[in-house]
C-alpha positions as CSV (number, residue, x, y, z in Angstrom):
1,X,0.0,0.0,0.0
2,X,1.2,3.5,-0.8
3,X,-0.1,6.6,1.1
4,X,0.7,10.2,0.1
5,X,-0.4,13.3,1.9
6,X,-1.6,15.7,-0.8
7,X,-2.4,18.6,1.5
8,X,-2.8,19.2,5.3
9,X,-3.5,21.9,7.8
10,X,-4.7,22.0,11.4
11,X,-8.2,20.6,10.7
12,X,-8.1,19.1,7.2
13,X,-6.1,16.4,5.4
14,X,-6.3,14.9,1.9
15,X,-4.7,11.6,1.2
16,X,-4.0,9.5,-1.9
17,X,-4.1,5.8,-1.1
18,X,-2.9,3.3,-3.6
19,X,-3.0,-0.5,-3.4
20,X,-5.9,-0.7,-1.0
21,X,-9.3,-2.3,-1.3
22,X,-12.5,-0.3,-1.1
23,X,-13.6,-2.3,1.9
24,X,-10.5,-1.2,3.9
25,X,-11.0,2.5,3.0
26,X,-14.7,2.4,3.8
27,X,-14.0,0.6,7.1
28,X,-11.6,3.4,8.1
29,X,-14.2,6.0,7.1
30,X,-16.9,4.4,9.2
31,X,-14.6,4.0,12.2
32,X,-13.6,7.7,12.1
33,X,-17.2,8.7,12.1
34,X,-18.5,6.3,14.7
35,X,-15.7,4.8,16.8
36,X,-12.9,7.3,17.4
37,X,-13.7,8.9,20.8
38,X,-13.7,12.6,21.5
39,X,-14.7,14.8,24.4
40,X,-18.1,16.5,24.7
41,X,-20.3,17.9,27.4
42,X,-22.6,15.0,28.5
43,X,-24.4,16.4,31.6
44,X,-25.4,19.9,32.6
45,X,-26.5,21.1,36.0
46,X,-28.4,24.4,35.7
47,X,-28.0,26.4,38.9
48,X,-29.6,29.7,37.7
49,X,-31.3,30.4,34.4
50,X,-33.4,33.5,33.9
51,X,-32.9,33.6,30.1
52,X,-35.7,32.8,27.6
53,X,-34.2,29.5,26.6
54,X,-35.2,26.3,28.4
55,X,-32.6,24.3,30.4
56,X,-32.7,21.4,27.9
57,X,-32.0,23.7,24.9
58,X,-29.0,25.2,26.7
59,X,-27.7,21.7,27.6
60,X,-28.1,20.7,23.9
61,X,-26.2,23.7,22.6
62,X,-23.4,23.0,25.1
63,X,-23.2,19.4,24.1
64,X,-22.7,20.4,20.4
65,X,-19.8,22.8,21.3
66,X,-16.7,20.9,20.2
67,X,-14.0,20.5,22.9
68,X,-10.3,19.9,22.4
69,X,-9.6,16.3,23.4
70,X,-6.8,14.6,25.2
71,X,-7.1,10.9,24.5
72,X,-3.9,10.0,26.5
73,X,-5.1,11.4,29.8
74,X,-8.7,10.3,29.9
75,X,-10.6,7.1,29.8
76,X,-14.0,6.2,28.3
77,X,-16.5,6.1,31.2
78,X,-17.2,2.4,30.7
79,X,-13.5,1.6,30.7
80,X,-12.4,3.8,33.7
81,X,-11.3,2.0,36.9
82,X,-13.6,4.2,39.1
83,X,-16.7,2.3,37.8
84,X,-18.8,5.3,39.0
85,X,-21.7,6.8,37.2
86,X,-20.5,10.2,38.3
87,X,-17.0,9.7,37.0
88,X,-13.6,10.8,38.3
89,X,-10.7,13.0,37.3
90,X,-9.6,10.3,34.8
91,X,-12.9,10.2,32.9
92,X,-14.7,13.5,33.5
93,X,-13.9,17.2,33.2
94,X,-15.9,19.9,35.1
95,X,-16.8,23.0,33.1
96,X,-18.6,26.0,34.7
97,X,-20.3,29.1,33.3
98,X,-21.4,32.2,35.2
99,X,-22.7,34.9,32.9
100,X,-24.9,37.9,33.5
101,X,-26.2,40.9,31.5
102,X,-25.8,44.0,33.6
103,X,-25.9,46.9,31.2
104,X,-27.9,45.5,28.2
105,X,-28.5,42.6,25.9
106,X,-25.3,40.6,25.3
107,X,-24.2,37.3,23.7
108,X,-22.5,34.7,25.8
109,X,-19.8,32.9,23.9
110,X,-17.9,29.6,24.4
111,X,-14.8,31.5,25.5
112,X,-16.6,32.2,28.8
113,X,-16.7,28.5,29.7
114,X,-14.2,27.8,32.5
115,X,-12.7,24.3,32.5
116,X,-10.9,22.6,35.4
117,X,-8.4,21.4,32.8
118,X,-7.0,24.2,30.6
119,X,-6.3,21.6,27.8
120,X,-10.0,20.6,27.6
121,X,-11.6,23.8,26.3
122,X,-13.8,24.8,23.3
123,X,-12.0,24.7,20.0
124,X,-13.1,28.3,19.4
125,X,-13.9,31.1,21.8
126,X,-16.4,32.6,19.4
127,X,-19.2,30.0,19.4
128,X,-22.4,31.8,20.5
129,X,-24.2,29.9,23.3
130,X,-27.1,32.2,24.3
131,X,-28.3,35.8,24.4
132,X,-29.1,37.5,27.7
133,X,-31.3,40.5,28.1
134,X,-30.5,43.1,30.8
135,X,-30.9,41.6,34.2
136,X,-30.9,38.0,33.0
137,X,-28.2,35.5,34.1
138,X,-27.1,31.9,33.5
139,X,-25.1,29.9,36.0
140,X,-24.3,26.2,35.4
141,X,-21.9,23.3,35.9
142,X,-21.3,20.9,33.1
143,X,-19.4,17.6,32.9
144,X,-17.6,16.6,29.7
145,X,-16.7,12.9,29.0
146,X,-15.3,10.9,26.2
147,X,-17.8,9.2,23.9
148,X,-18.2,7.8,20.4
149,X,-20.1,9.1,17.4
150,X,-22.2,5.9,17.2
151,X,-23.9,7.0,20.5
152,X,-24.4,10.7,19.6
153,X,-23.2,13.0,16.9
154,X,-21.7,15.4,19.4
155,X,-18.9,12.9,19.9
156,X,-18.0,12.7,16.2
157,X,-14.4,14.0,15.8
158,X,-14.9,14.7,12.1
159,X,-17.4,17.1,10.4
160,X,-16.6,15.4,7.0
161,X,-14.9,12.1,6.1
162,X,-15.3,10.9,2.5
163,X,-13.4,9.1,-0.2
164,X,-13.6,8.7,-4.0
165,X,-11.8,6.7,-6.6
166,X,-8.7,8.3,-8.1
167,X,-9.9,9.7,-11.5
168,X,-8.3,8.6,-14.7
169,X,-8.8,10.8,-17.8
170,X,-7.5,10.1,-21.3
171,X,-7.9,12.5,-24.2
172,X,-7.4,11.3,-27.8
173,X,-5.6,14.4,-29.1
174,X,-5.8,13.4,-32.7
175,X,-9.6,13.3,-32.5
176,X,-10.2,16.4,-30.3
177,X,-11.1,19.5,-32.2
178,X,-10.5,21.9,-29.3
179,X,-14.1,23.1,-29.2
180,X,-13.8,23.7,-25.4
181,X,-17.3,22.4,-24.6
182,X,-15.9,20.2,-21.9
183,X,-13.9,23.1,-20.5
184,X,-17.1,25.2,-20.2
185,X,-19.3,22.6,-18.7
186,X,-16.9,21.1,-16.1
187,X,-18.1,22.2,-12.6
188,X,-14.7,21.5,-11.1
189,X,-12.6,23.3,-13.8
190,X,-10.6,20.1,-14.5
191,X,-9.8,21.0,-18.1
192,X,-8.0,23.9,-19.8
193,X,-7.3,25.0,-23.3
194,X,-3.6,25.2,-24.3
195,X,-2.4,25.7,-27.9
196,X,-6.0,25.1,-29.2
197,X,-6.0,21.7,-27.5
198,X,-7.8,20.4,-24.4
199,X,-5.6,19.3,-21.5
200,X,-6.2,18.1,-18.0
201,X,-5.5,21.0,-15.6
202,X,-6.5,19.5,-12.2
203,X,-7.0,15.7,-12.3
204,X,-7.7,15.3,-8.6
205,X,-10.6,17.8,-8.7
206,X,-12.6,15.5,-11.0
207,X,-15.7,14.0,-9.4
208,X,-16.4,11.6,-12.2
209,X,-19.7,13.3,-13.2
210,X,-19.1,12.6,-16.9
211,X,-20.5,15.9,-18.0
212,X,-17.5,16.5,-20.1
213,X,-18.1,13.3,-22.1
214,X,-21.8,14.1,-22.6
215,X,-21.0,17.7,-23.7
216,X,-18.6,16.7,-26.4
217,X,-20.2,17.1,-29.8
218,X,-18.1,14.2,-31.2
219,X,-19.5,10.7,-30.8
220,X,-17.8,8.7,-29.6
221,X,-16.2,11.3,-27.4
222,X,-12.4,11.6,-27.6
223,X,-12.5,12.1,-23.8
224,X,-12.5,8.9,-21.7
225,X,-13.2,9.3,-18.0
226,X,-12.7,6.3,-15.6
227,X,-11.0,5.5,-12.3
228,X,-8.3,3.4,-10.9
229,X,-9.8,0.4,-9.1
230,X,-7.5,0.3,-6.1
231,X,-6.6,4.0,-5.7
232,X,-8.5,6.5,-3.7
233,X,-8.6,10.1,-2.6
234,X,-9.7,10.5,1.1
235,X,-10.7,13.8,2.6
236,X,-10.9,14.2,6.4
237,X,-12.1,17.4,8.1
238,X,-11.8,17.5,11.8
239,X,-14.1,19.5,14.0
240,X,-11.0,20.7,15.8
241,X,-11.2,18.3,18.7
242,X,-8.3,16.2,17.4
243,X,-5.7,16.7,14.6
244,X,-6.7,14.9,11.5
245,X,-3.6,12.7,11.6
246,X,-4.5,11.6,15.1
247,X,-8.0,10.7,14.0
248,X,-6.6,8.4,11.3
249,X,-4.1,6.8,13.7
250,X,-6.8,6.0,16.2
251,X,-9.0,4.6,13.5
252,X,-6.3,2.2,12.4
253,X,-5.7,1.1,16.0
254,X,-9.4,0.5,16.5
255,X,-9.7,-1.5,13.3
256,X,-6.7,-3.6,14.2
257,X,-8.2,-4.3,17.7
258,X,-11.5,-5.3,16.2
259,X,-9.9,-7.7,13.7
260,X,-7.9,-9.3,16.5
261,X,-11.0,-9.7,18.6
262,X,-12.8,-11.3,15.6
263,X,-9.9,-13.6,15.0
264,X,-10.0,-14.7,18.6
265,X,-13.7,-15.3,18.6
266,X,-13.4,-17.5,15.4
267,X,-10.7,-19.6,17.1
268,X,-13.0,-20.1,20.1
269,X,-15.9,-21.2,18.0
270,X,-13.8,-23.6,15.9
271,X,-12.5,-25.3,19.1
């Protein structure tokens, strides 16, 4: 298998994977969505709420506020040695909020949440939580825990995780008249005209829609669009809770663990 990082920043990564089967790539995608744990607010105790929003709505908004995650320092609640429904310092983080509008209407942002662990904080300070009118206040205590996306979307570490086959485009230059119909219709600007001839400008942008083939006035079209059977482009976009490369690493560990468990179960059944 050959893996190449095409581009990467703090929250996104694009990979080219060659020599892999579609089942492997799809398994990794599903694990990243449903199995890789991340931190999110799971329980909220409202101490004082004189805003117009109900307690449940506030708790829901807090739960969907992505939190930076430390997978090395915390355990999943079900795997923690404390075995307590309330949790401990190894599986729970306490976050508080004490906001009040004294002079007029104001917006309370995620940056006002105070965490007992400075490493477990919202990924952005600018996420609006609630608006308070003059005289209104909101005081609460929230508890963040590790969880998995298969249990609730708030624990999904990725906002987007998808893959596509690596495109393969062939142009029969001796048959192409350079009419540029394919250049005009392509939504991804894959083609360009150079020296009165059509050429591929950005192969990786192709989404295999086949509009270029259908738009060509020549039949059969000199443009042939296909894909490589065992080559893929994978795009991962993190919510900011974990770096994209850590999400991929955790997904591979989980897949390896699941396969070993499956193998052991098969051995037991055979015996």
